[in-house]
LOGU-989644 format. One record per residue: x, y, z of N, C-alpha, C, CB in turn. Coordinates in steps of 0.02 Angstrom, whole numbers. Glycine has a CB too. Layout:
# residues N
X|Y|Z|X|Y|Z|X|Y|Z|X|Y|Z .
...
END
This chain:
# residues 303
5607|7832|4846|5638|7776|4784|5698|7734|4805|5667|7818|4715 .
5709|7738|4866|5753|7685|4894|5678|7638|4935|5828|7725|4958 .
5638|7651|4968|5579|7611|4958|5573|7566|4923|5538|7637|4943 .
5555|7590|4861|5530|7567|4816|5586|7507|4798|5512|7621|4768 .
5635|7527|4803|5696|7462|4768|5691|7401|4812|5793|7489|4772 .
5683|7425|4875|5696|7385|4927|5633|7342|4916|5707|7421|4998 .
5571|7354|4894|5504|7325|4893|5514|7276|4828|5440|7385|4886 .
5538|7298|4781|5553|7277|4715|5605|7202|4745|5599|7351|4661 .
5636|7216|4761|5700|7162|4793|5669|7110|4824|5754|7193|4852 .
5643|7123|4881|5586|7069|4923|5548|7055|4873|5536|7098|4988 .
5500|7079|4844|5452|7037|4801|5490|7002|4744|5394|7084|4769 .
5532|7011|4720|5591|6956|4678|5602|6900|4719|5673|6989|4664 .
5648|6925|4771|5665|6868|4818|5595|6832|4831|5703|6896|4892 .
5545|6847|4839|5488|6794|4867|5467|6731|4787|5397|6859|4898 .
5468|6805|4743|5453|6761|4681|5505|6706|4676|5453|6803|4613 .
5551|6727|4674|5601|6666|4666|5619|6604|4708|5656|6691|4662 .
5609|6618|4781|5593|6571|4816|5534|6522|4823|5599|6594|4855 .
5483|6559|4787|5423|6517|4775|5432|6473|4716|5363|6559|4764 .
5464|6488|4675|5499|6462|4621|5499|6414|4634|5553|6477|4603 .
5587|6413|4668|5639|6361|4687|5582|6303|4729|5712|6400|4744 .
5550|6335|4774|5517|6268|4829|5473|6250|4764|5458|6295|4924 .
5428|6287|4734|5385|6217|4685|5418|6174|4663|5349|6229|4621 .
5487|6199|4624|5517|6135|4583|5556|6095|4639|5574|6160|4515 .
5589|6103|4672|5590|6074|4713|5535|6024|4752|5611|6110|4735 .
5474|6018|4754|5427|5999|4788|5405|5957|4726|5381|6055|4822 .
5398|5980|4643|5394|5932|4595|5430|5877|4582|5395|5954|4553 .
5503|5905|4583|5566|5845|4582|5554|5806|4625|5639|5865|4594 .
5541|5808|4696|5526|5762|4736|5466|5712|4724|5521|5793|4790 .
5406|5741|4715|5342|5713|4710|5366|5672|4650|5277|5765|4701 .
5393|5683|4597|5413|5638|4549|5438|5569|4570|5462|5670|4513 .
5483|5587|4603|5553|5527|4622|5496|5479|4686|5659|5583|4678 .
5456|5515|4722|5429|5497|4787|5373|5441|4731|5389|5576|4848 .
5344|5455|4674|5310|5415|4658|5330|5371|4607|5263|5441|4650 .
5409|5375|4607|5439|5324|4568|5488|5260|4616|5488|5369|4514 .
5458|5294|4685|5526|5244|4743|5481|5186|4767|5565|5296|4835 .
5517|5129|4746|5471|5048|4783|5509|5048|4857|5495|4947|4728 .
5564|5086|4885|5577|5083|4943|5525|5107|5001|5630|5114|4943 .
5513|5201|4971|5447|5221|5008|5389|5205|4999|5436|5273|5008 .
5344|5205|5074|5288|5166|5086|5250|5219|5029|5257|5158|5176 .
5283|5281|5036|5210|5323|4993|5211|5304|4918|5214|5422|4993 .
5287|5282|4900|5276|5271|4828|5234|5202|4841|5351|5266|4778 .
5237|5161|4858|5173|5116|4842|5129|5144|4860|5164|5053|4868 .
5127|5170|4897|5061|5187|4913|5017|5225|4844|5069|5238|4980 .
5082|5288|4809|5066|5298|4728|5047|5264|4682|5103|5312|4700 .
5070|5211|4678|5073|5148|4641|4979|5139|4647|5133|5076|4686 .
4943|5144|4699|4891|5107|4692|4832|5174|4677|4881|5056|4762 .
4854|5237|4701|4814|5304|4696|4823|5318|4618|4846|5371|4750 .
4877|5323|4616|4874|5345|4521|4869|5283|4473|4957|5388|4489 .
4864|5231|4488|4839|5170|4474|4892|5149|4414|4758|5174|4454 .
4941|5148|4429|5013|5128|4411|5016|5047|4419|5072|5169|4463 .
4970|5018|4445|4968|4944|4461|4938|4906|4429|4948|4929|4513 .
4903|4928|4373|4878|4880|4315|4914|4821|4307|4880|4911|4248 .
4851|4765|4340|4875|4691|4324|4884|4653|4410|4964|4696|4272 .
4906|4719|4446|4912|4695|4507|4861|4643|4547|4918|4749|4538 .
4875|4598|4592|4817|4568|4634|4857|4590|4708|4799|4471|4619 .
4814|4638|4724|4832|4686|4787|4833|4643|4864|4767|4752|4790 .
4878|4648|4891|4893|4610|4952|4862|4693|5006|5001|4575|4956 .
4824|4708|5040|4809|4751|5082|4827|4745|5156|4751|4759|5074 .
4851|4788|5194|4869|4776|5269|4902|4804|5317|4892|4734|5276 .
4949|4784|5376|4976|4823|5424|5049|4754|5396|4926|4834|5522 .
5070|4767|5473|5157|4744|5495|5148|4670|5465|5185|4742|5602 .
5095|4626|5481|5084|4559|5446|5088|4539|5396|5045|4540|5448 .
5056|4586|5351|5086|4582|5276|5141|4603|5262|5056|4611|5233 .
5199|4650|5286|5257|4667|5264|5296|4593|5278|5286|4737|5302 .
5271|4550|5329|5313|4493|5378|5301|4444|5330|5283|4471|5464 .
5214|4436|5330|5191|4359|5315|5181|4340|5240|5121|4344|5350 .
5180|4396|5186|5146|4377|5116|5223|4396|5083|5063|4430|5085 .
5225|4324|5059|5295|4327|4985|5255|4317|4918|5367|4245|4985 .
5252|4365|4897|5222|4362|4817|5243|4308|4766|5243|4427|4779 .
5302|4307|4767|5322|4248|4731|5304|4201|4750|5375|4236|4724 .
5290|4191|4812|5262|4123|4827|5178|4122|4805|5273|4108|4913 .
5142|4170|4817|5083|4166|4803|5074|4156|4718|5052|4226|4835 .
5127|4206|4689|5071|4195|4611|5120|4267|4575|4942|4218|4627 .
5130|4266|4511|5149|4330|4471|5115|4386|4495|5133|4325|4399 .
5061|4386|4498|5009|4445|4492|5013|4470|4573|4921|4417|4463 .
5030|4446|4611|5019|4497|4684|5062|4518|4697|4999|4475|4748 .
5053|4574|4748|5088|4664|4762|5072|4659|4829|5046|4749|4719 .
5133|4650|4863|5126|4656|4940|5122|4729|4956|5190|4624|4982 .
5086|4741|4970|5084|4825|4989|5051|4847|5079|5016|4867|4920 .
5064|4776|5120|5093|4792|5178|5111|4875|5207|5150|4754|5171 .
5085|4905|5250|5120|4953|5283|5126|4960|5355|5100|5004|5262 .
5159|4941|5382|5179|4924|5458|5163|4995|5498|5269|4899|5465 .
5113|4971|5560|5102|5023|5595|5027|5051|5600|5145|5068|5571 .
5012|5001|5533|4926|5047|5502|4873|5003|5543|4900|5036|5391 .
4830|5020|5518|4729|4994|5537|4699|4980|5466|4663|5078|5579 .
4649|4942|5490|4597|4944|5449|4579|4995|5393|4555|4944|5487 .
4588|5054|5432|4582|5108|5446|4620|5124|5367|4612|5130|5521 .
4692|5115|5356|4734|5119|5298|4700|5053|5247|4825|5109|5323 .
4675|5006|5262|4657|4937|5212|4597|4985|5177|4623|4845|5260 .
4555|5002|5218|4492|5041|5175|4512|5103|5140|4430|5065|5225 .
4551|5136|5136|4577|5179|5110|4614|5149|5053|4610|5214|5155 .
4651|5092|5056|4703|5077|4994|4638|5051|4953|4778|5010|5009 .
4573|5026|4984|4539|4979|4938|4491|5050|4899|4485|4903|4989 .
4466|5107|4949|4432|5141|4894|4477|5157|4832|4402|5205|4920 .
4548|5156|4816|4573|5196|4777|4567|5117|4709|4660|5239|4813 .
4584|5059|4751|4569|5003|4720|4510|4989|4666|4562|4968|4766 .
4482|4998|4707|4405|4988|4672|4374|5045|4614|4348|4992|4738 .
4436|5083|4602|4408|5129|4549|4440|5114|4482|4418|5205|4568 .
4489|5073|4499|4505|5045|4421|4476|4982|4388|4577|5030|4416 .
4499|5006|4331|4453|4963|4268|4468|4880|4274|4482|4991|4176 .
4470|4850|4332|4506|4774|4343|4461|4744|4379|4578|4769|4382 .
4464|4683|4360|4417|4610|4390|4452|4572|4438|4399|4551|4330 .
4539|4592|4464|4567|4557|4492|4547|4526|4556|4610|4581|4491 .
4573|4498|4598|4525|4482|4650|4572|4540|4722|4520|4372|4664 .
4551|4550|4766|4576|4605|4812|4574|4573|4885|4526|4676|4807 .
4653|4562|4886|4658|4510|4960|4669|4570|5021|4743|4441|4958 .
4640|4568|5075|4638|4595|5125|4652|4577|5192|4599|4609|5122 .
4718|4577|5230|4716|4545|5305|4694|4613|5331|4795|4510|5344 .
4648|4579|5385|4618|4612|5429|4655|4580|5479|4546|4612|5430 .
4674|4617|5520|4704|4604|5595|4640|4594|5643|4755|4676|5626 .
4656|4556|5697|4610|4526|5722|4594|4563|5771|4619|4468|5734 .
4598|4623|5796|4620|4652|5835|4585|4723|5853|4677|4651|5817 .
4571|4765|5864|4550|4831|5862|4607|4890|5874|4499|4834|5912 .
4622|4936|5796|4669|4970|5788|4655|5024|5755|4711|4941|5766 .
4686|5074|5785|4657|5150|5741|4703|5171|5724|4621|5211|5773 .
4779|5166|5697|4843|5195|5684|4835|5196|5603|4911|5149|5717 .
4881|5269|5571|4875|5274|5511|4963|5241|5504|4847|5357|5482 .
4999|5232|5544|5068|5218|5511|5110|5303|5524|5054|5191|5411 .
5154|5324|5462|5198|5383|5450|5147|5417|5410|5272|5370|5412 .
5118|5498|5459|5088|5533|5390|5121|5548|5361|5053|5582|5386 .
5187|5555|5335|5239|5577|5287|5243|5541|5229|5300|5576|5315 .
5199|5467|5243|5169|5440|5193|5114|5455|5139|5157|5404|5217 .
5075|5497|5173|5011|5510|5124|5010|5582|5110|4937|5488|5157 .
5069|5626|5129|5057|5689|5111|5079|5706|5040|5085|5730|5157 .
5109|5654|4984|5102|5673|4923|5017|5678|4896|5148|5623|4886 .
4971|5627|4949|4905|5618|4899|4877|5670|4927|4855|5549|4900 .
4880|5724|4973|4817|5739|5037|4772|5792|4993|4854|5784|5129 .
4795|5798|4936|4732|5835|4916|4681|5776|4890|4748|5895|4852 .
4672|5720|4891|4614|5688|4874|4582|5674|4933|4624|5631|4836 .
4509|5697|4920|4452|5670|4987|4477|5632|5015|4385|5636|4977 .
4473|5557|5006|4488|5510|5039|4545|5515|5088|4495|5467|4999 .
4597|5527|5084|4658|5537|5113|4647|5608|5170|4715|5550|5046 .
4636|5644|5133|4608|5707|5182|4573|5694|5259|4545|5744|5137 .
4505|5645|5215|4473|5630|5273|4506|5576|5334|4410|5606|5248 .
4539|5535|5299|4563|5480|5355|4604|5515|5387|4598|5411|5333 .
4662|5564|5356|4689|5599|5409|4677|5652|5450|4726|5610|5394 .
4622|5684|5449|4565|5718|5479|4529|5655|5546|4504|5740|5404 .
4521|5612|5530|4490|5568|5570|4544|5539|5633|4461|5511|5521 .
4607|5542|5592|4656|5509|5637|4696|5575|5672|4711|5454|5591 .
4656|5636|5686|4681|5687|5710|4764|5702|5680|4673|5676|5785 .
4772|5709|5612|4849|5722|5587|4823|5771|5508|4904|5623|5567 .
4783|5808|5523|4777|5856|5456|4802|5895|5485|4713|5880|5418 .
4859|5926|5416|4872|6019|5414|4868|6035|5361|4939|6055|5436 .
4839|6108|5352|4834|6136|5304|4893|6153|5261|4803|6178|5319 .
4930|6134|5261|4995|6148|5225|5008|6071|5183|5063|6171|5287 .
4991|6043|5193|4986|5961|5167|4957|5957|5105|4940|5911|5215 .
4916|6025|5075|4886|6026|5016|4934|6078|4975|4808|6045|5023 .
4976|6111|5018|5007|6175|4980|5091|6145|4962|5005|6259|5043 .
5084|6134|4867|5167|6130|4854|5189|6177|4873|5196|6125|4791 .
5252|6165|4887|5318|6209|4897|5307|6225|4974|5324|6285|4843 .
5274|6194|5010|5255|6209|5086|5260|6126|5130|5159|6248|5089 .
5213|6087|5060|5207|6038|5124|5266|5970|5148|5134|6001|5108 .
5326|5979|5112|5382|5934|5130|5420|5967|5173|5421|5911|5075 .
5408|6018|5188|5466|6076|5221|5476|6026|5291|5428|6180|5243 .
5532|6009|5327|5550|5991|5374|5545|5905|5356|5511|6026|5430 .
5541|5872|5308|5528|5787|5302|5562|5782|5219|5422|5756|5309 .
5600|5844|5198|5640|5816|5145|5696|5765|5151|5665|5865|5116 .
5720|5762|5205|5780|5719|5235|5751|5680|5226|5812|5720|5298 .
5687|5635|5263|5644|5610|5268|5642|5552|5199|5597|5662|5279 .
5616|5598|5151|5604|5591|5086|5673|5546|5045|5591|5668|5060 .
5712|5591|5072|5792|5588|5034|5811|5524|5045|5856|5639|5066 .
5812|5493|5096|5846|5443|5127|5815|5381|5085|5835|5443|5210 .
5733|5388|5090|5730|5345|5034|5734|5315|4957|5707|5343|5040 .
5715|5385|4936|5752|5402|4876|5804|5376|4849|5768|5451|4878 .
5859|5391|4890|5929|5371|4893|5931|5284|4904|5968|5415|4960 .
5906|5266|4912|5892|5183|4958|5867|5136|4889|5806|5187|5039 .
5835|5181|4837|5802|5162|4788|5878|5155|4739|5736|5218|4768 .
5919|5215|4730|5977|5214|4683|6023|5176|4733|6006|5293|4655 .
6019|5138|4778|6109|5124|4804|6110|5034|4822|6135|5184|4904 .
6043|5029|4753|6045|4946|4746|6000|4910|4807|6131|4916|4752 .
5956|4944|4817|5893|4921|4879|5860|4919|4860|5868|4948|4932 .
5816|4950|4798|5761|4959|4766|5744|4876|4716|5776|5035|4720 .
5811|4856|4706|5808|4772|4667|5802|4743|4737|5892|4735|4610 .
5788|4758|4784|5797|4701|4843|5719|4695|4853|5846|4726|4924 .
5672|4737|4850|5605|4733|4878|5576|4713|4796|5573|4815|4924 .
5549|4636|4807|5522|4586|4756|5449|4606|4755|5535|4503|4776 .
5412|4636|4723|5344|4653|4733|5309|4679|4784|5318|4612|4725 .
5343|4740|4837|5340|4753|4879|5342|4712|4952|5305|4780|4862 .
5372|4652|4942|5422|4629|4987|5481|4637|4984|5423|4580|4993 .
5516|4643|5062|5563|4647|5061|5600|4594|5109|5567|4704|5065 .
5634|4548|5085|5631|4499|5098|5679|4510|5200|5664|4455|5022 .
5722|4584|5195|5777|4569|5254|5748|4584|5314|5845|4611|5250 .
5654|4619|5302|5619|4631|5355|5618|4558|5424|5544|4648|5319 .
5611|4506|5410|5605|4439|5430|5667|4406|5432|5562|4404|5391 .
5722|4419|5408|5777|4370|5394|5827|4348|5459|5822|4404|5336 .
5801|4392|5523|5861|4384|5574|5850|4311|5613|5861|4453|5635 .
5909|4272|5632|5905|4207|5646|5850|4208|5706|5979|4176|5664 .
5841|4145|5728|5790|4152|5776|5831|4141|5831|5729|4106|5772 .
5803|4161|5872|5828|4138|5936|5761|4136|5996|5892|4193|5958 .
5778|4055|6033|5735|4042|6081|5734|4078|6146|5742|3985|6091 .
5773|4109|6184|5772|4140|6246|5746|4209|6217|5847|4141|6289 .
5762|4237|6164|5718|4301|6142|5648|4293|6134|5739|4329|6079 .
5637|4255|6092|5547|4223|6083|5521|4224|6151|5535|4130|6052 .
5538|4168|6205|5529|4166|6259|5504|4228|6314|5578|4141|6267 .
5546|4260|6305|5521|4328|6335|5465|4374|6314|5570|4368|6331 .
5474|4373|6237|5423|4405|6194|5358|4384|6227|5427|4382|6117 .
5362|4318|6226|5293|4269|6241|5266|4273|6306|5305|4191|6232 .
5312|4281|6346|5286|4299|6422|5277|4353|6439|5320|4283|6470 .
5275|4403|6378|5268|4488|6404|5173|4479|6371|5345|4575|6343 .
5198|4460|6308|5117|4462|6257|5057|4415|6317|5130|4397|6149 .
5111|4367|6345|5031|4317|6381|4996|4346|6432|5046|4240|6421 .
5044|4396|6465|5026|4455|6515|4975|4502|6495|5084|4495|6529 .
4970|4523|6423|4924|4566|6407|4852|4533|6369|4962|4616|6366 .
4794|4587|6389|4734|4554|6361|4719|4576|6301|4677|4561|6400 .
4696|4531|6257|4678|4550|6188|4617|4557|6162|4701|4513|6152 .
4576|4593|6132|4518|4597|6106|4514|4588|6036|4494|4650|6122 .
4466|4529|6025|4457|4536|5965|4389|4580|5917|4461|4473|5957 .
4409|4590|5856|4384|4637|5825|4393|4714|5787|4359|4636|5856 .
4381|4722|5753|4373|4781|5724|4329|4860|5750|4349|4755|5670 .
4364|4907|5736|4313|4967|5765|4253|4964|5711|4353|5056|5768 .
4205|4992|5738|4131|5009|5733|4141|5033|5653|4098|5074|5796 .
4162|5100|5641|4177|5123|5581|4209|5114|5537|4187|5155|5581 .
4281|5063|5533|4315|5018|5492|4267|4961|5459|4371|4986|5535 .
4229|4929|5519|4181|4893|5480|4129|4921|5440|4150|4855|5517 .
4089|4963|5455|4047|4998|5418|4082|5033|5343|4021|5051|5469 .
4154|5044|5353|4165|5073|5289|4191|5007|5221|4230|5136|5307 .
4208|4963|5256|4223|4925|5219|4171|4861|5186|4272|4909|5250 .
4103|4866|5228|4056|4841|5203|4015|4885|5149|4023|4821|5253 .
4042|4949|5161|4033|5018|5106|4042|4982|5045|4093|5088|5110 .
4126|4985|5047|4164|4972|4997|4165|4899|4951|4221|4985|5026 .
4146|4847|4971|4139|4763|4948|4080|4790|4931|4143|4686|5005 .
4000|4826|4931|3940|4825|4912|3960|4886|4836|3880|4849|4985 .
4017|4919|4854|4030|4963|4810|4056|4934|4728|4080|5005|4847 .
4081|4889|4736|4127|4845|4690|4112|4780|4687|4195|4845|4709 .
4041|4766|4669|4017|4680|4667|4066|4649|4608|3920|4666|4639 .
4088|4684|4572|4134|4644|4511|4219|4619|4543|4147|4712|4432 .
4208|4635|4604|4290|4603|4617|4277|4590|4678|4364|4653|4609 .
4315|4519|4684|4309|4471|4740|4365|4493|4785|4315|4391|4718 .
4333|4497|4876|4371|4530|4916|4389|4458|4947|4337|4593|4961 .
4446|4439|4949|4465|4387|4997|4505|4417|5042|4500|4329|4968 .
4462|4390|5130|4495|4434|5193|4512|4366|5228|4436|4496|5244 .
4559|4390|5242|4636|4340|5276|4645|4367|5340|4723|4349|5232 .
4640|4324|5386|4669|4335|5457|4733|4289|5456|4614|4312|5521 .
4794|4308|5449|4828|4274|5455|4867|4249|5552|4863|4304|5401 .
4915|4221|5542|4919|4189|5595|4947|4218|5675|4954|4140|5569 .
4919|4197|5720|4944|4240|5762|4986|4164|5831|4864|4305|5792 .
5016|4203|5872|5060|4141|5909|5007|4137|5969|5156|4161|5938 .
5004|4059|5984|4945|4051|6049|4959|4077|6114|4929|3977|6067 .
5003|4142|6123|5021|4190|6165|4972|4221|6172|5069|4227|6153 .
4952|4238|6125|4904|4319|6104|4824|4303|6142|4888|4333|5987 .
4810|4228|6164|4737|4213|6162|4732|4196|6264|4716|4128|6092 .
4793|4206|6299|4797|4210|6352|4747|4234|6395|4838|4232|6355 .
4739|4322|6379|4695|4342|6413|4668|4386|6353|4715|4371|6480 .
4616|4349|6323|4565|4369|6253|4498|4362|6267|4575|4322|6186 .
4478|4411|6233|4386|4431|6235|4367|4450|6162|4361|4512|6292 .
4311|4432|6147|4279|4462|6078|4266|4401|6032|4334|4517|6036 .
4323|4361|6047|4297|4313|5972|4265|4290|5962|4315|4274|5945 .
4197|4270|5996|4130|4238|5977|4115|4294|5904|4059|4243|6056 .
4096|4342|5957|4063|4421|5897|4099|4426|5852|4062|4507|5924 .
4172|4408|5851|4221|4455|5787|4209|4371|5741|4343|4492|5816 .
4193|4307|5739|4185|4262|5700|4116|4262|5684|4208|4206|5724 .
4081|4285|5716|4004|4301|5671|4012|4361|5626|3933|4322|5725 .
4039|4405|5657|4054|4463|5584|4094|4434|5515|4112|4533|5612 .
4129|4395|5541|4159|4367|5487|4119|4316|5442|4214|4338|5512 .
4068|4292|5473|4030|4243|5452|3997|4283|5398|3985|4211|5506 .
3943|4336|5432|3907|4391|5414|3949|4418|5335|3909|4449|5485 .
4008|4422|5340|4080|4453|5290|4065|4391|5217|4191|4435|5347 .
4083|4330|5268|4081|4279|5204|4021|4236|5173|4126|4228|5221 .
3938|4271|5191|3896|4274|5156|3886|4297|5099|3871|4287|5178 .
3924|4354|5091|3911|4406|5038|3936|4377|4984|3940|4476|5048 .
3902|4392|4923|3921|4340|4864|4005|4361|4840|3859|4351|4788 .
4024|4417|4846|4094|4433|4815|4152|4425|4868|4096|4511|4784 .
4134|4390|4925|4189|4398|4995|4196|4311|4994|4146|4444|5092 .
4270|4321|5017|4281|4237|5033|4337|4250|5108|4332|4180|4945 .
4324|4227|5161|4374|4231|5214|4393|4171|5221|4355|4259|5278 .
4472|4193|5242|4504|4129|5263|4559|4140|5321|4537|4095|5200 .
4518|4088|5354|4552|4121|5448|4612|4077|5457|4489|4102|5538 .
4673|4099|5461|4738|4064|5475|4748|4090|5558|4809|4092|5415 .
4729|4121|5601|4731|4152|5658|4748|4090|5715|4662|4194|5666 .
4715|4036|5726|4738|3974|5773|4782|3921|5720|4659|3928|5811 .
4798|3937|5677|4864|3899|5644|4901|3881|5677|4902|3927|5605 .
4919|3806|5696|4970|3790|5742|5023|3771|5724|4957|3752|5779 .
5040|3837|5706|5118|3844|5677|5163|3840|5738|5135|3921|5635 .
5232|3826|5739|5285|3783|5807|5325|3857|5811|5354|3691|5777 .
5337|3880|5863|5375|3938|5882|5423|3967|5835|5408|3923|5938 .
5457|3934|5816|5509|3929|5768|5498|3975|5695|5516|3851|5753 .
5430|3965|5699|5399|4013|5636|5368|4057|5639|5365|3992|5597 .
5403|4093|5707|5373|4155|5729|5454|4192|5736|5316|4148|5808 .
5427|4266|5689|5503|4304|5734|5473|4340|5806|5551|4385|5676 .
5389|4363|5808|5391|4388|5857|5314|4323|5887|5387|4481|5847 .
5268|4356|5923|5189|4333|5934|5146|4347|5882|5155|4365|5994 .
5162|4398|5839|5109|4421|5771|5127|4421|5693|5091|4495|5779 .
5202|4398|5697|5244|4407|5649|5269|4345|5638|5289|4455|5660 .
5269|4316|5567|5305|4270|5551|5391|4269|5545|5276|4258|5500 .
5426|4223|5531|5498|4248|5515|5497|4225|5451|5562|4223|5559 .
5552|4214|5420|5571|4191|5346|5542|4120|5329|5653|4188|5337 .
5560|4086|5369|5531|4017|5370|5463|4015|5369|5551|3979|5423 .
5435|4037|5421|5368|4050|5428|5321|4083|5384|5364|4077|5474 .
5362|4116|5342|5315|4167|5292|5296|4125|5226|5362|4244|5265 .
5374|4087|5239|5363|4045|5170|5319|3992|5182|5430|4014|5140 .
5306|3960|5224|5274|3916|5232|5200|3941|5219|5292|3888|5292 .
5162|3984|5277|5114|4013|5268|5092|4025|5184|5127|4069|5308 .
5136|4078|5154|5140|4106|5101|5107|4027|5049|5227|4142|5092 .
5136|3985|5054|5118|3919|5017|5049|3884|5037|5176|3866|5029 .
5028|3875|5096|4975|3874|5118|4911|3915|5111|4991|3873|5160 .
4916|3978|5112|4871|4035|5071|4867|4025|4999|4900|4109|5078 .
4910|3989|4986|4898|4018|4900|4865|3946|4885|4985|4043|4838 .
4879|3891|4932|4823|3827|4919|4738|3844|4935|4847|3758|4978 .
4746|3897|4980|4685|3901|5018|4651|3961|4957|4697|3930|5116 .
4693|4002|4923|4661|4050|4875|4640|4021|4809|4707|4108|4861 .
4648|3973|4784|4650|3909|4741|4578|3875|4767|4726|3857|4758 .
4570|3881|4822|4519|3826|4831|4448|3850|4837|4535|3787|4894 .
4386|3838|4783|4331|3853|4790|4286|3862|4857|4314|3817|4756 .
END
């Protein structure tokens, strides 16, 4: 009898724990999907098709820093995710082209080979989607419990909570269609910038995307003949080219892309911006981002 009571009590506690875990998971997922501050929330804007009417701008940290939607036009939305690569661009495009939209898709293609996907926690709410699972597996970041509600957020609740709280403490309004002005608002410092340039000038830089990234991008463009793809290469500081290779082959690849009927390539790689337009050798500061965004707006409008 005593053992039966223990078994019943244990079962009841287990059921209660699971129910609470599922409820908390549901609440957090809802808050994540509504979040502007969390990149996970902005990913969800595309995946759940809440972005109807957007002209999306996909890319890595260069999009975060360089693209100002309020200058480009009222429909543009900055979906830049720091620390990511063309693999993430391709993921976002794969969901975007499922929408019943004819809006163009702006893709900032970083000029060098990168494979990162950023913080894996940005993708956990969407791990049940085959496209997300594949990307996580390819990156070696897949864990089986990412698809188990009630388990998937354990160890990360505090991380999500910080972002969610930021949405409700006045910082939500600081995000203007995905763009966070504070990202590149630090005062420009000549000595600090020169030190970054010296470091960059000693590094080797190889132009080009990974073969798998190129193949997937080409496939996605073919899958959406009704969508115009604007491939943008945003500015790099001249120090990037001190020890660079592969640019001729990369330019040939860009010409091949531009030959497709629904693709336009806009190349600012070697735009002669002065040093004080950059916060570092790859990202514009506030002044530079405003100038670049105005010039990009004109280039987007040109036939």
